[in-house]
N, C-alpha and C positions, 0 to 999 in steps of 0.2 A: 504493500500501499503505500502511497505518496506520503511525503511527511506532512503536508499540510490537510492531510484528511486525518480528524482526531477521532480515535476507536470510541472515546467518552461520548461522542455524538451519534455513533451509532443506533440503529433501533435494538432494543434489548427486547429479546425472546426467551422466556422459559420453557422449559421441556421437563416434564415428568413421564417417566417410562413404567410401564408395567409388563410383567410376564405371568399370565394365565395358563397354568398347567392344564395342556390338552384342549385349550382354546386359541390362544396365540399371543403374540406380542402387540404391545399398543405404546404409543407415543402422542402424549395431548400437549399441545402448544398452545400458549399465550402470550400477549404483549405484556409489558409492564404496568399496564392501565390497573392489572390486580396483582398484589403481592404473591410471591412465591412462599406462601406460607400455611400453615395448620388448615385454612379454610380451604385453599386450593386442593391440599391433599385429600380432605375428605370429600372434595367434588369429583376428584379422579376415582377414589376408591368406591365412592357410590356408583360412577359410571362402569366399574368394573363389576359390581355386584350384578348390575343389570345385564351386562355383557354376559356373564356367566348363566343368568336364567334364561337370557334370550336363546344361547347356545344350547342349553338343555330342553329348553321347549322343543327347539327345531329336531333335535335327536338326530335319528338317521334318516330323516325324511319321511318315514311313515310312523313311527312311534317315538314320543317323546323320552328323552332319558330322564331317570329319577332325580328330583332336585336334591343336591347336597343337604344334609342337615346340620353339618358343621361347616363352618367357613375358616379357613386357615389364612393368615396375613403375615408375611414377613417383611419387616422394613428396615431401612438403615436407620442407625441409632442417632438421629438428629434432633435438633430443637424443634424443627417445624413438623415432624412426624410424631414424637414423644408427647402428648398433651392430653388434657382433660376432656378436651372437646373430641378427641378419637374414642376415649373410653365412653364419653357419652353417645357417639355414634353407633359402636359396637352394642352397646346396652339397649339402642333403640332398635336395631336390627333384629335382637331377641324378643324385645317387646312387642314389636310389630308381626311377629311371627315368621319372619322369613328365614330364621335359621333356628337352631333348637341350642346351638351355642357357636360363639366366635372365640378363636384362639388368636392371638396376636404375638408374634416373637420378634424382638429386637436384636440385630446383631451387635457382637461385643466391639466396641469401638477400636480400632486398629489391629483387630485379630482375626478380622474374617473377610473372606471373599465370596460373592456370589454370582450366579448365572447373569442376572442383569448388570453387572458390572462390565462382562464381555459386549453386552450389546451396547451400551454406551460407548465403550472403547472402540468398537469398529465404527460406529455413527462419527466420532471424534476425528479416527483416521481419515475417514473419507472427506470430511468437511475441511481438513488441512491441504486435501489435493484438490477440492473442487469449491469453486466460489456461489455461494448462494446469494443473490441479489434481492429475493423477495421470499417470503414465507412459504409459498408456494415450491418454491424451487428447494428449499430446506427439507421439506416433507417429502418431496420426489427422492432426493439424495437419501433421506433414511431408508426409503423403500429399495434403493438399489443395493443396500448394504447386505440384505437378507434375501436369498434364494427360497427359502421357505415362507417368504411374506411377513409382513408388518402392516399394522393399520394405525395411520395417523389421523389425529383430529385437531383442527384449529378452534380453540374454545373461544367462542365469542364474548359471552356473558358467563357469569359465575354466580351461583346461588349462594346466599348468605345463612350457611348453617349455624355459624357461631352464634349468630342473632337467633335464629329459629330455635336453638336449643337454650338461649338466653334464659335465666330464672327458673330453670328447670332442671339444673343439675347442682351437684354438692361440690365443693372444692376440696380435692384430696392431696395429701402432701405425701412425700416421701417416696414419688413413684420415678423419679430421674434415676436412681440407681437399678432399678426392676428391669429385667430382660424380657419376661413373659408374661401376659395378660391372658385372662378368659372372662368371658361374659356369658352366663347362663340363668335359667329361672331356677330359684331353690323350691323345697317344700312347701313354702307359704306363697308360692307362687308369685314372689318378687325377683326381680331382675338385678343381680350383683354382680360384682367383679371381683377376681382373686388374683394374686401376682405371686411371682416367684423370681428368686434372683437369677436363677439358671434354668433353661427348660429341664436340665437333668435332676433337678432338685425333686423331693418326692412330695413335700408337702406345700401345698398353696395356702397363701395368708391373704387376710386374716381369715380364720376358721369360718366364720359367720358371714365373711364376704362385705363388702362395701356397696352400700346404695348409692350409684353415682347419679342415675336419671331417675327423677321424682315422677314424672308424669310425660305422657305423650304429647309432643307439641300438636298445636292445633293449626288447621289449614295446610297451607304448602309454604315453603321458605319463599322470599323475595328475592329480588337480585341485588348483589353486591353494586353499589354506586362507583361507578370506575374513575380512577385518577385521570385528571385530563393534563396535557402536555402545557407548560406555559408557552407564552407567545414567543420569547426568545428559544425555547426548545424546538418548537415548529419551525422557527426560522432557522435553526442549526440543522434541522434535519432536511429543511429545503437546500440549503447550501451543500450538503452530504451528497443529495441526488444530482445536482449540478454536477458536483465534482466527478460522480460516476460517469454522469452523460461526457464529459469533456475527455476522461480518461480511457474509457472503454470504446468510445466513437460508436462503429455500428454493432458492438459487442452487446451495447445498449440497445435492446431492441423496443419495438413498438409496444409488445407485451409488457415489458419492464415499464415502460413510459405509463401505460393504461393503469398497472398494478399500484405504482407508487402515486399517482394522481389521486387515485381512489383512496387510499390510504391517507393521504395528507387532507383530503376533503372531509372525510369522515373525523379525523383528530381535531380538525379546525372547527367542525361544527360542535364538537363536545368541549373545545376550548371556550369557544365564543357563545355557545345558546344552551350547554350542557345537555346536549341531546347526544346519545350514543346509537347509532344504527346498526344495530345488530340483532338478529332476529332472537324472539324470547324461546329459548329450548326449554320445552316443560320439565318439570321435576317429576322423574317416574318414581313411583312409589314399587316398592319390591313386592313381588307376589310371595303371598303366603303359604307356608310348607304345608302340604297335605300327605300325610303320611300313609293314609289309606290307599292312596293310588300309587304311591310308590312301590309298597310290598309286591304286588304281583310283577313289577318291571323287575325288581331287586333279585327274585327268585328267578325270572326266566334268564338275567343275566349271569347268574350264578349256575343255573342248571348243567351246562356241559362240565364245570369244575367237579360238582357233586356227583354227576355221571362217573367220571374218572377215578373219583375217591372211592366209589363203590366197587369198581373193578380192580383195585388195588390189592396185592396179596396180604397177608396177615403180617403183623409187624414181626412176629417171629421169622418170618421168610426174608425180610428185609436184609441183605448183606451189611455187615457193620461197616 
């Protein structure tokens, strides 16, 4: 990049990635109008829940797969991921009947490596070799990284789950050092949360559980008000586009021109009129778990295994 193009004036883009086992890879992108915070994490996690349920409903094209009764979530151990809001959300998933139990495991800081690290690494390497001048191009580069596919989403608007849960949850102290959490319904019909220092520990604490979410939120969550660029920030962004146009010449195509013109128009409207022209994506409530409909499907899926077990020789005949 030429020295007169200052990287701090580039258009900031956040990217949160998810891998859902047996479903696929996902990358959710958003501009700096919304923070890369706990609320955005919950929005992505909620989309992942609906992705799982949609995948299970489609099944094999003829029969739906049984809905999972337990949701397992693995997260990096960073401040935006570990919060009281996350505990309120997983409590809500159990309280709403979407799952019987939700278990969350955080990686130990500085001592762990997971499969999603490789996903980000391949994306990072590709970005060093190929220039992305629009968000559309950045998402296309992500798709080029994986021969078995990845789903990318440009997030225009974000739901305010933090405000939605506001006043309905209890503050919990001492969770920062814990690595494993679970939310479930106890014998009294209350949804509680327990934790452990490590996933290998046998005892969950506290024994009676913590009641994090007091009641179900009413209605549906509203959208977060996006942050607007300052007039100076917009001017710098326009200078950046002019710089790219000058440097790249014919490489800066009419498609790039149109994309940046539309982005600047929308951001200017937000700055000057407080109007953010992005579609209102509805907040989808997760489907409730219906255990009765699951049972025949589970038995059907297990039938070949049970048949094989029935034909196995007696234990005494199996060689050591």
